[in-house]
C-alpha positions as CSV (number, residue, x, y, z in Angstrom):
1,M,136.9,56.3,141.5
2,R,136.7,59.8,142.7
3,I,139.4,60.8,140.1
4,I,137.4,59.2,137.3
5,N,134.2,61.0,138.5
6,L,136.0,64.3,138.8
7,T,137.5,63.9,135.3
8,A,134.1,63.1,133.8
9,S,132.5,66.0,135.5
10,L,135.3,68.4,134.4
11,G,135.0,67.0,130.9
12,A,131.2,67.5,130.9
13,C,131.6,71.1,132.2
14,L,134.3,71.9,129.6
15,A,132.1,70.5,126.8
16,L,129.2,72.6,128.1
17,I,131.3,75.8,128.3
18,L,132.6,75.2,124.7
19,F,129.0,74.6,123.5
20,E,127.8,77.8,125.1
21,A,130.6,79.8,123.6
22,N,129.8,78.5,120.2
23,I,126.1,79.4,120.6
24,S,127.0,82.8,121.8
25,A,129.3,83.3,118.7
26,W,126.5,82.1,116.4
27,C,124.0,84.5,117.9
28,D,126.4,87.4,117.6
29,E,127.1,86.5,114.0
30,A,123.4,86.3,113.2
31,S,122.7,89.7,114.9
32,E,125.5,91.3,112.7
33,N,124.0,89.8,109.6
34,Q,120.5,91.1,110.2
35,S,119.6,94.2,108.4
36,S,117.6,96.9,110.0
37,F,114.4,98.3,108.5
38,A,113.9,102.0,109.2
39,K,110.6,103.0,110.7
40,I,110.1,105.6,107.9
41,C,110.3,102.8,105.4
42,L,107.9,100.7,107.4
43,D,105.4,103.6,107.5
44,R,105.6,104.2,103.7
45,E,105.4,100.4,103.1
46,V,102.2,100.1,105.2
47,A,100.7,103.1,103.4
48,L,101.6,101.7,100.0
49,I,100.3,98.2,100.7
50,T,97.1,99.6,102.0
51,L,96.7,101.9,98.9
52,I,97.4,99.0,96.5
53,D,94.9,96.8,98.3
54,D,92.2,99.6,98.3
55,H,92.7,100.3,94.6
56,G,92.4,96.6,93.9
57,M,89.2,96.3,95.9
58,V,87.4,99.2,94.1
59,E,89.0,98.3,90.8
60,D,89.7,101.9,89.8
61,V,93.3,101.2,88.6
62,R,94.4,98.7,85.9
63,P,95.8,95.5,87.4
64,E,99.0,96.0,85.4
65,K,99.6,99.3,87.2
66,L,99.0,97.7,90.6
67,S,101.5,94.9,89.7
68,A,104.1,97.5,88.7
69,A,103.4,99.4,92.0
70,F,104.0,96.2,94.0
71,A,107.2,95.5,92.1
72,G,108.3,99.0,92.9
73,L,107.5,98.4,96.5
74,L,109.8,95.4,96.5
75,D,112.6,97.4,95.0
76,A,112.1,100.2,97.6
77,R,112.1,97.5,100.3
78,T,115.4,96.2,99.0
79,L,116.9,99.7,99.1
80,C,115.7,100.2,102.7
81,Y,117.3,96.9,103.8
82,A,120.5,97.9,102.1
83,G,120.5,101.0,104.3
84,K,119.7,103.4,101.5
85,T,116.8,105.0,103.4
86,D,116.6,108.2,101.4
87,A,116.4,106.4,98.1
88,A,113.9,104.0,99.5
89,V,111.6,106.8,100.8
90,S,111.9,108.6,97.4
91,A,110.9,105.4,95.7
92,Y,107.9,104.7,98.0
93,D,106.8,108.3,97.6
94,A,107.0,108.2,93.8
95,I,104.8,105.1,93.8
96,L,102.3,106.6,96.2
97,Q,102.0,109.7,94.1
98,D,101.7,107.7,90.9
99,L,98.8,105.6,92.3
100,G,97.1,108.7,93.7
101,H,94.0,108.7,95.8
102,L,91.1,106.4,95.5
103,H,88.7,107.2,92.7
104,I,85.6,105.4,93.8
105,G,83.0,105.1,91.1
106,R,85.2,105.6,88.0
107,K,87.9,103.4,86.5
108,E,91.2,104.6,85.2
């Protein structure tokens, strides 16, 4: 009886060790597949989202231009996730410059 219990215990321990090894490998693989998002991209993204939202609230820019700005934001985000930070920052800055400051009281 003791041999059977010992074998069952060893089998359970071995299964647990193999399961933990698989989980560890899965976690390592998931970490490798995650892309990083540079802080400079995050800062530009927050500024751009805020500006798009503000222009939308005061309605001083055509909706088509805001839609194009948001599409550009998505393109810049893709560049940043791909590790092309310089290109992404340039894209964010171009959109920010194109939208310009808020023009409260007059429509474009």
